[in-house]
Backbone as a ProteinNet text record, in pm:
[ID]
protein_1_A
[PRIMARY]
MVWFKRNKEGITTSTKEKRETPEGLWQKCSNCKTIFAADDLKHNFYVCDRCNHHERIGSEEYFQILFDDGKYKELNADIVSGDPLKFEDTKKYTDRIKATQKSTGLKDAVRTAKGKLDGEDIVIAAMDFAFIGGSLGSVMGEKIARAIDEAIKSKCPFMIISKSGGARMMEAGLSLMQMAKVSGKLGQLSEAKLPYISFLTDPTTGGVTASFAMLGDINIAEPDALIAFAGPRVVRETIGRDLPDGFQKSEFVLEHGFLDYIVERPHLKETIGLSLKLFRS
[TERTIARY]
-6846.4	-6943.4	-6876.4	-6942.9	-6888.3	-6929.8	-6832.1	-6860.4	-6884.2	-6811.2	-6824.7	-6847.5	-6921.2	-6952.9	-6942.5	-6877	-6863.7	-6996.7	-7048.4	-7175.1	-7162.2	-7043.9	-7023.3	-6896	-6904.4	-6789.1	-6704.5	-6575.1	-6487.4	-6445	-6458.6	-6415.8	-6263.7	-6197.6	-6051.2	-6011.9	-5888.4	-5834.6	-5741	-5768.2	-5684.4	-5547	-5452.5	-5316.4	-5313.7	-5393.1	-5396.1	-5446.5	-5533	-5592	-5504.3	-5404.6	-5316.9	-5227.5	-5209.3	-5124	-4995.1	-4884	-4755.1	-4688.4	-4608.4	-4537	-4430.1	-4429.9	-4328.2	-4187.9	-4094	-3955.7	-3897.5	-3813.1	-3748.1	-3830.1	-3952.5	-4037.2	-3990.6	-3932.5	-3885.1	-3737.2	-3669.2	-3525.9	-3495.5	-3408.3	-3374.7	-3236.7	-3225.6	-3095.2	-3007.1	-2889	-2801.2	-2738.9	-2757.7	-2701.2	-2806.8	-2913.2	-3012.8	-3136.8	-3143.4	-3249.4	-3384.4	-3386.7	-3509.9	-3549.8	-3679.2	-3728.5	-3781	-3737.6	-3777.6	-3841.1	-3927.7	-3968.4	-3844.7	-3820	-3699	-3686.6	-3797.5	-3794.3	-3753.4	-3797.2	-3759.9	-3610.3	-3555.7	-3411.8	-3332.1	-3377.9	-3311.5	-3316.8	-3431.8	-3447.9	-3352.8	-3320.3	-3229.1	-3085.3	-3052.8	-2917.3	-2867.4	-2957.8	-2925.2	-2857.4	-2905	-2856.3	-2973.9	-2956.9	-3063	-3086.3	-3211.3	-3239	-3257.2	-3240	-3246.7	-3106.5	-3015.6	-2881.4	-2770.9	-2807.3	-2713	-2617.4	-2652.8	-2567.7	-2574	-2457	-2448	-2440.3	-2546.7	-2545.1	-2444.7	-2386.5	-2297	-2377.2	-2328.5	-2392.5	-2287.9	-2332.2	-2241.4	-2215.2	-2145.7	-2105.1	-2224.4	-2328	-2443.4	-2507.4	-2520.3	-2579.8	-2493.2	-2361.6	-2273.5	-2280	-2287.1	-2298.4	-2427.1	-2535.8	-2662.5	-2657.5	-2584.4	-2571.5	-2485.7	-2375.6	-2274.7	-2293.4	-2329	-2339.7	-2469.5	-2461.5	-2580	-2688.5	-2808.5	-2924.7	-2898.3	-2794.1	-2761.5	-2716.1	-2671.3	-2630.5	-2477.7	-2431.4	-2287.2	-2259	-2134.5	-2089	-1990.3	-2024.1	-1933.4	-1813.5	-1697	-1572.5	-1523.3	-1478.1	-1415.1	-1497.8	-1625	-1719	-1700.8	-1638.9	-1637.1	-1506.2	-1415.3	-1290.6	-1318.8	-1269.7	-1291.3	-1158	-1155.4	-1032.6	-998.8	-869	-819.2	-777	-706.2	-658.7	-517	-422.3	-285.8	-215.9	-257.1	-190.5	-260	-372	-450.1	-481.8	-532.2	-551	-675	-659.6	-772.7	-759.4	-866.2	-869.4	-989.1	-1097.8	-1216.6	-1288.2	-1258.2	-1309.5	-1213.7	-1227.1	-1143	-1172.2	-1066	-1082	-1177.6	-1167.3	-1256.6	-1402.3	-1426.8	-1563.5	-1613.7	-1524.2	-1561.6	-1599.2	-1520.8	-1548.3	-1685.4	-1710.6	-1837.5	-1955.7	-1941.9	-2050.7	-2078.4	-1971.6	-1988.4	-2047.6	-2004.8	-2063.2	-2212.6	-2251.1	-2392.2	-2473.7	-2419.9	-2495.6	-2503.6	-2403.6	-2399.7	-2438.2	-2426.2	-2449.4	-2334.2	-2220.9	-2102.1	-1996.8	-1907.8	-1798	-1678	-1655.8	-1546.2	-1575.1	-1475.5	-1497	-1490.5	-1474.2	-1475.4	-1545.1	-1615.6	-1671.6	-1618.7	-1591.6	-1541.6	-1635.9	-1652.6	-1749.6	-1710.7	-1759.7	-1737.8	-1872.9	-1884.2	-2007.1	-1981.3	-2087.7	-2075.2	-2120.5	-2046.6	-2080.7	-2088.3	-2206.2	-2228.9	-2187.5	-2217.3	-2192.6	-2051.9	-1962.1	-1821.3	-1787.6	-1707.2	-1666.2	-1585.3	-1608.3	-1530.3	-1530.4	-1421.5	-1412.7	-1409.8	-1493.8	-1505.1	-1486.4	-1405.4	-1391.9	-1453.7	-1553	-1623	-1616.3	-1574.2	-1560.2	-1691.3	-1706.5	-1823.4	-1777.1	-1811.6	-1768.9	-1834.5	-1949.6	-2020.9	-1942.9	-1847.1	-1769.5	-1637.4	-1637.3	-1519.3	-1457.6	-1541.1	-1493	-1426.3	-1465.4	-1403.4	-1253.6	-1207.6	-1063.4	-992.3	-867.9	-784	-716.4	-756.7	-694	-649.1	-608.5	-554.9	-657.6	-782.9	-887.7	-908.8	-913.4	-931.3	-816.8	-693.6	-578.9	-583.8	-619.1	-623.5	-735.7	-853	-965.3	-939.9	-878.7	-847.7	-740.3	-640.5	-534.6	-591.6	-680.5	-741.8	-832.6	-898.9	-984.6	-900.8	-782.8	-692.9	-647.3	-617.9	-582.1	-694.9	-817.9	-932.9	-944.1	-917.9	-922.7	-815.5	-696.1	-587.4	-623.2	-676.6	-716.2	-823.5	-918.6	-1030	-998.6	-880	-837.4	-941.4	-981.3	-1083.3	-1039.2	-1103.9	-1069.2	-1097.4	-1033.3	-1049.9	-1080	-1167.8	-1209.2	-1216.1	-1164	-1179.8	-1263.6	-1366.9	-1447.7	-1404.1	-1329	-1271.5	-1365.3	-1380.1	-1456.6	-1400.9	-1299.4	-1223.1	-1165.5	-1155.3	-1087.6	-938.7	-891.2	-748	-716.3	-593	-546	-620.8	-637.2	-705.8	-605.6	-619.3	-518.6	-510.4	-618.8	-617.9	-527.6	-483.2	-391.7	-253	-233.1	-101.1	-24.1	99.2	185.7	128.6	48.1	-13.4	-107.6	-170.7	-257.1	-175.3	-66.1	17.5	78.1	103.3	159.4	65.6	-63.5	-161.6	-148.3	-97.2	-76.1	21.2	133.2	233.5	183	111	59.4	-33.8	-131.9	-227	-157.6	-67.7	4.5	87.3	149.7	226	137.7	21	-73.5	-122.3	-140.3	-180.8	-70.3	54.6	165.3	153	112.6	90.7	-24.3	-128.5	-240.9	-193.4	-106.8	-52.3	33	113.2	196.1	111.2	-9.1	-101.2	-177	-146.5	-208	-360.1	-402.3	-544.8	-569.1	-676.7	-700.4	-747	-703.2	-746.1	-811.6	-937.1	-1009.5	-1024.4	-975.9	-988.5	-1097.6	-1199.8	-1314.6	-1317.8	-1294.6	-1283.6	-1414.6	-1468.2	-1593.9	-1571.3	-1675.4	-1662.9	-1676.1	-1573	-1440	-1337.7	-1232.2	-1118.1	-995.4	-945.4	-840.2	-733.8	-629.6	-526.2	-448.7	-415.1	-330.8	-390.2	-522.4	-586	-553.7	-566.8	-531.6	-382.5	-301.6	-156.5	-102.6	-188	-140.5	-229.5	-307.3	-372.4	-485	-544.5	-652.4	-604.7	-475.8	-421.7	-338.3	-349.6	-266.6	-344.9	-465.9	-548.1	-495.3	-523	-501.9	-593.8	-710.4	-799.7	-839.5	-819.3	-863.3	-984.2	-1097.7	-1219.6	-1281.6	-1376.3	-1436.7	-1579.5	-1654.7	-1787.8	-1776.6	-1878.4	-1874.7	-1865	-1787.9	-1781.2	-1729.5	-1655.3	-1599	-1471.7	-1453.4	-1328.9	-1222	-1112.7	-1001.7	-874.5	-812.2	-699.7	-617.5	-497.2	-421.6	-459.1	-426	-473.2	-589.6	-690	-808.6	-780.7	-875.5	-856.8	-826.7	-891.9	-869	-725.2	-673.6	-536	-437.4	-461.5	-372.9	-375.6	-494.8	-508.4	-432.9	-447	-378.8	-227.3	-184.8	-41.6	28.9	-32.2	33.8	-6.8	-112.8	-155.7	-208.7	-270.6	-324.6	-462.6	-543.4	-672.6	-653.3	-743.7	-732	-824.5	-791.7	-877.8	-1016.5	-1115.3	-1250.2	-1248.4	-1319	-1326.7	-1200.1	-1109	-980.6	-1003	-935.9	-938.5	-1071	-1161.3	-1279.4	-1241.9	-1321.8	-1284.7	-1263.4	-1341.4	-1324.5	-1188.3	-1145.5	-1014.2	-903.6	-921.4	-821.8	-811.1	-924.8	-925	-851	-877.9	-814.4	-662.6	-614.5	-470.1	-407.1	-480	-420.2	-414.1	-486.2	-479	-593.3	-689.5	-800.9	-811.4	-869.4	-893.8	-1028.5	-1129.3	-1258.6	-1347.6	-1454.5	-1555.8	-1682.7	-1747.8	-1869	-1981.6	-2099	-2215.1	-2269.4	-2322.2	-2360.7	-2461.4	-2559.8	-2652.7	-2585.5	-2466.7	-2395.7	-2275.5	-2262.6	-2142.7	-2125.4	-2227.5	-2214.1	-2184.3	-2257.2	-2235.9	-2092.8	-2041.7	-1907.2	-1799.7	-1816.5	-1719.9	-1719.8	-1838	-1846.9	-1774.3	-1789.6	-1720.5	-1570.2	-1525.2	-1381.7	-1320.6	-1391.8	-1340.7	-1335.4	-1430.7	-1428.1	-1305.8	-1265.6	-1147.6	-1020.6	-1017	-902.1	-893.9	-1011.1	-1012.9	-983	-1002.4	-987.3	-839.7
-548.4	-554	-508.3	-423.5	-369.9	-458.8	-507.8	-595.6	-517.1	-408.1	-329.5	-183.9	-115.7	24	102.9	215	300.8	370.9	357.9	421.5	572.2	616.1	758.7	800.7	906.6	956.7	1045.7	1049.5	1142.3	1098.4	968.5	919.2	903.5	970.8	963.8	950.8	908.9	900.6	1018.7	1098.2	1215.2	1171.6	1261.3	1232.1	1202.1	1272.6	1253.5	1115.3	1057.3	928.1	810.6	836.3	728.8	683.1	552.1	498.2	445.9	494.6	450.8	361.2	265.6	174.3	251.7	243.1	315.8	270.3	364.5	330.5	238.5	143.3	52.8	-68.6	-80.3	-194.4	-320.2	-301.4	-413.2	-394.8	-506.7	-501.9	-607.8	-573.1	-662.5	-723.4	-854.8	-920.2	-862.1	-816.5	-753.4	-853.9	-983.9	-1086.9	-1144.5	-1204.4	-1270.5	-1185.8	-1067.4	-968.3	-1012.1	-1117.3	-1156.5	-1046.6	-1016.8	-911.9	-973.5	-918.1	-966.7	-853.9	-890.2	-794.7	-765	-638.2	-598.7	-671.3	-691.7	-761.2	-907.1	-970.3	-1110.2	-1122.5	-1029.5	-1033	-1009.8	-918.1	-892	-1015.7	-1081.2	-1202.2	-1311.8	-1311.2	-1412.4	-1360.4	-1262.6	-1208.2	-1145.6	-1091.9	-1024.5	-1120.8	-1245.1	-1347.1	-1391.5	-1390.1	-1430.8	-1580.7	-1622.7	-1765.3	-1834.6	-1759.8	-1819.9	-1853.8	-1758	-1778.6	-1777.3	-1756.6	-1754.4	-1635.4	-1532.5	-1413.6	-1338.4	-1301	-1224.5	-1075.2	-1003.3	-859.8	-790.5	-682.6	-605.3	-538.9	-553.4	-489.5	-411.5	-328.9	-242.8	-290.9	-207.4	-243.6	-270.5	-190	-208.6	-345.3	-386.9	-517.9	-630.8	-619.2	-722.6	-723.8	-606.9	-601.5	-669.5	-647.2	-709.4	-860.9	-907	-1051.5	-1116.9	-1053.3	-1118.6	-1098	-980.1	-955.3	-1013.2	-1070.9	-1129.3	-1022.2	-1055.1	-964.9	-832.3	-827.5	-704.6	-591.6	-623.1	-520.4	-506.9	-384	-359.4	-217.8	-192.3	-58.9	-13.4	93.2	142.5	212.3	192.5	246.9	363.1	469.4	581.5	627.9	649.5	675.7	811.5	905.9	1043	1086.1	991.5	1028.4	1055.4	1167.7	1202.9	1241.8	1237.3	1265.3	1414	1442.3	1576.1	1586.4	1690.7	1707.9	1764.3	1686.5	1740.2	1770.6	1706.1	1728.2	1835.1	1888	1988.1	1937.1	1815.1	1746	1798.3	1809.2	1849.8	1786.2	1716.6	1667.5	1733.1	1659.2	1723.4	1807.6	1782	1864.1	1855.7	1943.7	1939.3	1814	1757.3	1637.4	1664.1	1779.9	1813.2	1816.6	1868.3	1872.1	1731	1646.6	1508.3	1433.2	1454.7	1390.1	1432.7	1564.5	1615.7	1564	1558.7	1510.6	1362.1	1284.7	1140.8	1115.3	1190.2	1177.9	1207.1	1308.4	1344.8	1238	1182	1085.4	946.9	911.8	777.4	773.4	887.9	888.6	829.9	807.7	750.2	856.8	835.1	927.1	896.2	765.8	723.5	582	519.9	393.8	270.1	286.3	171.1	209.2	112.6	128.2	14	43.8	-57.9	-68	-189.6	-209.8	-329.7	-328.5	-438.7	-491.1	-622.5	-685	-831.3	-907.8	-1050.7	-1132.1	-1238.2	-1333.2	-1470.9	-1528.6	-1655	-1643.4	-1527.4	-1506.9	-1467.6	-1459.9	-1426.7	-1289.5	-1211.5	-1079	-1088.7	-992.4	-983.6	-838.5	-796.4	-663.8	-683.7	-608.8	-623.4	-487.9	-485.8	-369	-405.1	-328	-358.8	-238.9	-262.2	-154.9	-131.2	-8.5	30	76.2	-0.7	32.7	161.3	195.8	315.7	442.7	435.8	554	554.2	624.3	636.2	498.3	402.4	269.5	194.1	225	154.3	176.1	290.6	312	327.6	279.8	281.4	416.4	489.7	617.2	622	738.5	753.4	719.6	755.6	726.8	576.8	507	362.2	297.3	337	279.8	305.3	428.4	464.4	390.6	382.3	315.8	166.5	103.6	-38.7	-59.3	28.5	17.1	29.6	125.6	142.6	23.9	-31.7	-148.2	-268.3	-283.5	-392.2	-370.1	-245.5	-214.1	-254.8	-229	-265.8	-417.1	-489.5	-636.1	-690	-630.8	-673.7	-641.6	-522.7	-482.2	-575.3	-614.3	-699.1	-848.4	-879.8	-1018.7	-1098.6	-1041.8	-1106.7	-1112.2	-1194.7	-1206.4	-1077	-1065.9	-948.6	-995.5	-922.2	-958.8	-835	-845	-739.2	-792.3	-716.6	-747.7	-651.1	-701.5	-616.6	-604.7	-481.6	-451.8	-319.9	-327.4	-206.8	-207.1	-86.2	-69.1	-44.8	-41	-23.6	109.8	154	276.1	398.9	498.7	622.1	718.8	740.2	816.6	961	1014.7	1153.6	1175.1	1063.1	1074.8	1020	974.2	934.4	847.2	890	809.9	787.1	880.6	864.4	743.5	720.1	602.4	474.3	471.8	351.6	317.1	418	394.1	312.2	318.2	245.7	93.5	49.7	-94.2	-148.5	-77.3	-119.6	-99.7	9.5	40.3	-69.5	-107	-210.8	-346.3	-376.7	-504.7	-514.6	-402.3	-401	-424.6	-363.8	-383.3	-528.5	-589.8	-730.6	-818.7	-776.1	-847.3	-843.9	-728.8	-717.8	-807.2	-815.4	-904.4	-1049.4	-1086.7	-1222.1	-1249.9	-1150.5	-1166.6	-1186.1	-1128	-1145.1	-1277	-1354.9	-1486.6	-1476.2	-1375.5	-1355.8	-1376.2	-1444.1	-1476.8	-1357.3	-1356.1	-1256.1	-1328.3	-1296.6	-1354.2	-1247.8	-1277.5	-1187.2	-1240.4	-1157.9	-1197.2	-1108.6	-1167.6	-1093.6	-1100.2	-982.5	-977.2	-903.6	-891.5	-835.8	-683.7	-612	-659.5	-632.2	-710.5	-681.9	-673	-551.4	-530.6	-433.3	-416.3	-316.4	-338.2	-227.4	-231.2	-306.8	-314.8	-393.1	-540.6	-591.5	-731	-753.8	-655.7	-671.2	-663.7	-635.4	-625.1	-704.2	-636.6	-703.1	-798.6	-786.1	-877.3	-1021.6	-1040.1	-1174.4	-1222	-1152.8	-1188	-1260.4	-1302	-1363.2	-1497.7	-1528.2	-1666.1	-1758.3	-1704.2	-1770.2	-1665.8	-1697.8	-1611.8	-1676.9	-1609.2	-1665.3	-1562.2	-1607.4	-1516.4	-1557.6	-1463.3	-1493.5	-1553	-1625.8	-1681.7	-1573.1	-1600.9	-1518.6	-1377.4	-1359	-1227.2	-1204	-1082.9	-1046.5	-1020.2	-1096.2	-1080.9	-1068	-949.9	-925.8	-807.9	-796.2	-671.8	-578.6	-617.8	-545	-623.3	-552.7	-617.8	-694.5	-781.2	-864.2	-784.5	-670.4	-591.7	-542.5	-494.5	-444.8	-558.8	-675	-790.1	-834.9	-839.4	-882.4	-789.5	-659.2	-562.5	-564.6	-598.2	-599.6	-717.9	-836.3	-956.8	-989.2	-923.2	-944.8	-1084.2	-1146.1	-1281.3	-1289.6	-1383.4	-1409.3	-1477.9	-1451	-1505.6	-1626.2	-1716.8	-1833.1	-1790.4	-1874.4	-1846.1	-1831.7	-1730.3	-1710.3	-1657.3	-1606.3	-1555.9	-1451.3	-1469	-1379.3	-1379.3	-1468.1	-1486.4	-1572.8	-1567.3	-1635.6	-1785.1	-1847.1	-1990.2	-2019.9	-1933.2	-1945.7	-1925.4	-1825.5	-1795.2	-1910	-1968.1	-2083.5	-2201.5	-2227.4	-2339.5	-2324.8	-2200.1	-2175.6	-2149.2	-2180.1	-2185.5	-2057.1	-1952.3	-1824.9	-1805	-1895.4	-1889.2	-2021.2	-2014.6	-2137.3	-2198.4	-2113.3	-2164.9	-2049.5	-2085.3	-1990.1	-2019.4	-1915.3	-1934.4	-1847.9	-1907.9	-1831.3	-1749.3	-1634.3	-1538.6	-1591.8	-1671.3	-1723.3	-1810.7	-1865.3	-1952	-1881.1	-1750	-1678.3	-1678.9	-1638.3	-1628.2	-1764.2	-1865.4	-2000.7	-2048	-2020.4	-2065.8	-1990.6	-1859	-1781.1	-1827.4	-1850.6	-1897.2	-2029.3	-2121.4	-2250.6	-2232.5	-2144.9	-2120.6	-2065.9	-1973.5	-1915.6	-2019.4	-2111.2	-2219.5	-2307.3	-2329.1	-2410.8	-2342.8	-2208.7	-2136.2	-2148.5	-2153.7	-2160	-2300.3	-2400.9	-2538.5	-2580.4
-3435.7	-3326.8	-3197.2	-3119.2	-2995.2	-2878.6	-2806	-2692.1	-2563.7	-2547.5	-2425.1	-2462	-2379.3	-2404.4	-2274.1	-2279.3	-2161.5	-2136.3	-2013	-1979.4	-1966.3	-1910.1	-1892.4	-1964.9	-2038.1	-2110.6	-2019.5	-2049.7	-1980.2	-1842.2	-1811.8	-1681.2	-1682.1	-1592.8	-1582.4	-1436.3	-1415.8	-1279.7	-1258.5	-1156.9	-1131.1	-1081.8	-1098.5	-1054.4	-905.1	-826.8	-682.7	-644.8	-729.7	-696.8	-737.4	-822.6	-866.8	-752.4	-741.6	-636.8	-698.6	-648.9	-699.1	-596.5	-647.8	-558.4	-482.1	-349.4	-272.2	-310.5	-311.1	-343	-235.8	-280.6	-186.8	-150.4	-206.2	-173.4	-245.8	-365.1	-445.5	-476.5	-497.4	-528.2	-633.7	-726.6	-837	-815.2	-835.6	-829.3	-939.1	-903.4	-1001.5	-1097.3	-1070.2	-1157.6	-1252.1	-1197.2	-1282.1	-1306.7	-1243.1	-1261.9	-1204.5	-1123.9	-1055.4	-957.8	-951.5	-863.3	-734.2	-622.6	-491.1	-410.7	-319.2	-217.1	-132.3	-103.6	-31.3	101.7	170.2	299.3	282.8	172.3	148.2	123.3	45.6	16.8	144.8	227.2	355.1	444	448.2	530.1	484.9	354.6	300	295.2	381.6	394.7	264.3	185.3	59.4	-38.8	-39.3	-132.2	-218.3	-350.1	-442.1	-430	-408	-394.1	-528.7	-637.2	-771	-822.3	-811.9	-868.6	-763.2	-636.5	-523.5	-529.9	-604	-610.4	-478.6	-425.4	-301.9	-336.3	-307.6	-332.9	-240.3	-287.9	-202.6	-90.1	30.8	144.6	223.3	316.4	390.4	531.4	606.5	741.5	832.2	822.1	911.1	890.6	764.3	736.7	793.2	779.5	835.1	987.8	1048.6	1194.7	1241.4	1169.6	1206.9	1190.2	1091.7	1068.7	1175.9	1214.1	1297.4	1447.6	1489.4	1633	1688.3	1805.8	1870.5	1885.4	1835.1	1840.8	1770.7	1687	1615.7	1704.9	1826	1921.5	1923.6	1922.8	1923.9	1971.9	2007.1	2043.2	1937.1	1867.5	1764.1	1828.4	1770.2	1823	1735.6	1797.8	1725.6	1606.4	1630.5	1521	1455	1523.1	1473.6	1406.9	1382.1	1314.1	1166.1	1116.6	975.1	911	779.1	704.5	703.5	712.7	687.7	541	507.9	370.5	372.9	428.7	445.7	314.4	204.5	76	-8.7	41.8	-33.4	-174.2	-178.7	-306.6	-379.5	-512.3	-595.2	-732.4	-777.9	-915.9	-984.6	-1007.4	-1063.1	-958.6	-831.6	-723.2	-605.8	-511.2	-392.8	-311.3	-252.5	-169.6	-53.9	8.2	119.1	73.9	-45.9	-99.2	-130.1	-181.5	-212.6	-84.4	21.5	149.3	202.3	202.1	253.7	173.5	40.2	-44.3	-19.3	-3.1	20.7	158.9	257.5	390.8	387.6	312	302.5	230.6	122.8	43.1	106.3	188.8	247.6	395.2	463.7	607.3	685.6	618.8	682.5	703.3	801.8	825.8	736.4	710.6	623.7	575.7	514.5	444.6	533	663.8	753.4	883.2	940.7	1074.6	1160.3	1285.7	1377.3	1496.1	1546.6	1653.6	1738.6	1861.4	1954.5	2001	2006.1	2052.3	2081.3	2080.9	2107.4	1986.1	1959.5	1854.7	1920.3	1919.3	1992	2138.8	2197.2	2339	2375.1	2277.4	2304.2	2247.1	2319.9	2272.9	2144.4	2055.3	1931.7	1885.5	1821.3	1759.6	1608.3	1537.4	1392.1	1324.6	1219	1132.1	997.5	953.3	827.9	734.3	611.7	512.6	438.7	389.9	309.9	172.9	69.2	-66.6	-116.4	-59.3	-103.2	-72.7	19.2	55.6	-22	-133.9	-221.8	-247.1	-282.8	-320	-207.3	-81.2	31.4	38	-11.9	-27.7	106.7	107.1	226.2	240.7	344.2	373.7	518.4	562.4	697.6	804.5	780.7	878.6	892.5	779.2	785.8	862.8	831.2	900.7	1049.8	1087.9	1229.4	1302.8	1240.3	1306.5	1323.8	1222.4	1235.1	1342	1345.5	1446.4	1587.7	1606.4	1738.6	1773.1	1672.1	1696.5	1740.2	1681.2	1721.9	1866.1	1901.3	2040.6	2135.8	2095.3	2178.7	2192.9	2085	2091.1	2185.4	2178.3	2267.3	2413	2435.9	2570.8	2626.3	2541.8	2585.3	2575	2519.5	2501.3	2422.6	2309.6	2227	2081.1	2000	1858	1781.6	1665.5	1579.7	1437.9	1369.8	1234	1146.8	1023.9	924.7	809.9	773.1	654.7	545.1	448.6	344	225	177.2	55.5	5.1	-82.3	-112.1	-252.7	-307.7	-435.5	-420.4	-295.4	-272.2	-206.4	-222.1	-156.8	-209.5	-123.1	-161.7	-224.1	-354.2	-427.5	-379.3	-322.1	-276.8	-155.3	-93.5	20.6	-11.9	-135	-186.2	-87	-54.9	31.5	170.4	219.2	351.5	352.4	238	225.5	228.9	153.2	146.4	282	363.9	496.6	584.8	555.4	638.4	622.8	508.5	487.7	591.6	610.7	708.8	850.5	872	1005.4	1055.9	973.1	1014.4	1025.8	932.5	938	1065.7	1105.9	1230.2	1351.2	1351.9	1462.1	1469.3	1352.6	1350.5	1407.7	1391	1453.8	1605.8	1660	1804.3	1849.2	1767.3	1798.9	1805.5	1710.3	1707.8	1831	1870.2	1989.8	2115	2114.4	2226.2	2218.3	2112.7	2090.7	2078	2001.7	1974.2	1824.8	1788.4	1647.1	1564.7	1439.3	1341.4	1224.6	1200.3	1087.3	979.5	859.9	746.2	653.9	633.5	551.6	427.9	311.6	186.8	109.7	75.9	2.7	-129.6	-208	-343.2	-342.6	-393.4	-433	-322.9	-319	-231.8	-321.9	-339.9	-440.3	-388.6	-469.9	-445.4	-316.5	-251.4	-133.1	-16.9	-9.3	97.6	80.3	-43.3	-70.4	-50.4	-88	-81	61.2	158	295.9	389.9	471.5	584.2	547.5	428.4	392	376.8	350	330.8	449.7	563.8	678.5	788.6	760.9	863.8	911.3	1038.3	1083.1	1004	968.1	872.6	769.1	641.6	532	465.6	469.8	411.2	317.6	236.2	139.3	109.5	53.1	2.2	-138	-183.4	-318.9	-425.5	-530.3	-650.4	-624.2	-515.1	-485.2	-566.3	-616.8	-685	-580.4	-587.2	-493	-575.6	-569.7	-660.3	-612.8	-666.9	-650.7	-765	-887.1	-1004.8	-1064.4	-1115	-1169.5	-1298.1	-1338.5	-1458	-1585	-1602.7	-1724	-1730.7	-1618	-1614.4	-1640.1	-1579.4	-1599.8	-1745.3	-1803.3	-1942.6	-2036.7	-2014.4	-2101.7	-2080.6	-1958.2	-1927.9	-1992.4	-1979	-2030.4	-2172.6	-2223	-2360.2	-2388	-2287	-2304.5	-2242.5	-2294.4	-2233.8	-2098.6	-2006.8	-1872.1	-1853.5	-1761.4	-1737.3	-1689.6	-1710.2	-1661.9	-1509.8	-1462	-1318.1	-1255.6	-1338.8	-1289	-1179.8	-1065.6	-950.2	-874.3	-908.4	-825.2	-705	-599	-475.3	-495.5	-584	-608.9	-672.9	-763.8	-828	-724.5	-638.2	-535.3	-434.7	-399.3	-308.2	-370.6	-497.2	-567.2	-571.2	-571.5	-579.3	-442.7	-336.4	-203.3	-123.8	-167.7	-95.9	3.2	4.2	98.4	172.8	292.9	369.4	333.4	316	269.9	225.6	155.7	111.6	189.6	236.3	315.7	259.3	245.2	201.4	317.5	286.4	389.8	492	452.9	554.1	659.6	628.2	722.6	785.9	762.4	804.4	955.9	1028.3	1174.1	1236.5	1192.9	1245.6	1220.3	1098.9	1062	1139.1	1153.4	1231.2	1376.4	1430.3	1568.8	1588.8	1494	1502.1	1492.7	1404	1388	1515.7	1581.2	1704.9	1817.2	1817.9	1918.9	1899.3	1772.2	1744.7	1796.1	1788.8	1842.3	1994.9	2058.7	2204.4	2258.6	2174.1	2221.7	2227.6
[MASK]
+++++++++++++++++++++++++++++++++++++++++++++++++++++++++++++++++++++++++++++++++++++++++++++++++++++++++++++++++++++++++++++++++++++++++++++++++++++++++++++++++++++++++++++++++++++++++++++++++++++++++++++++++++++++++++++++++++++++++++++++++++++++++++++++++++++++++++++++++++++++++

């Protein structure tokens, strides 16, 4: 028995009449796969309210979270990498740089800026993992060094937000030199009696972890962030043993004394502001 009958045959919806969901309207948690409206996830600081997973975000998002009213002055924005070693693997280093700049809209793997946090001046350097894995190269070292100079000149605190795969292999020894360069500049910051806050996010690895990321007057991290020199897979294959649960995650690192505390992103600005007040008191 037929319950429904089409009154007119051949009724179709043309391609022009079909409505598609605009791209970027929805976002999926990369951990529990819950789907959120993009605006809701942004409002919650890109943290899933189901599983508390902190999505990876870039420098602009951190600047908007930390600086009062999201206002800041970017420092040394136009510095770009050269190619002194004439490096080439699957493609020329210069071509890789240009392609990454085009796809990300960034000049390099770190941005530095000055603004106010809770009404007080601060200089912040924030890495972008989208730019060749947030790798440490000559530009990153130079921009962080100049940002530290600005903090000393302005007599204000300095903060690095690390998110990096380590040294940039396309710059070889020139990349490794940046570890000492930035560490030396942080020594000057210390001599000026100005606080340095190191904020480690997912992932912070390689030469960044082995140098300035662990030199903070306060070392803090986001929940469940990978913090390591060599990653878990490399360590496992090297020692030939299974690793403890949560090995090299921020909670494991905190338990073993390498962090001062872990802070969830919605409380980041408030916590940093309180920490800076303690330095001033």
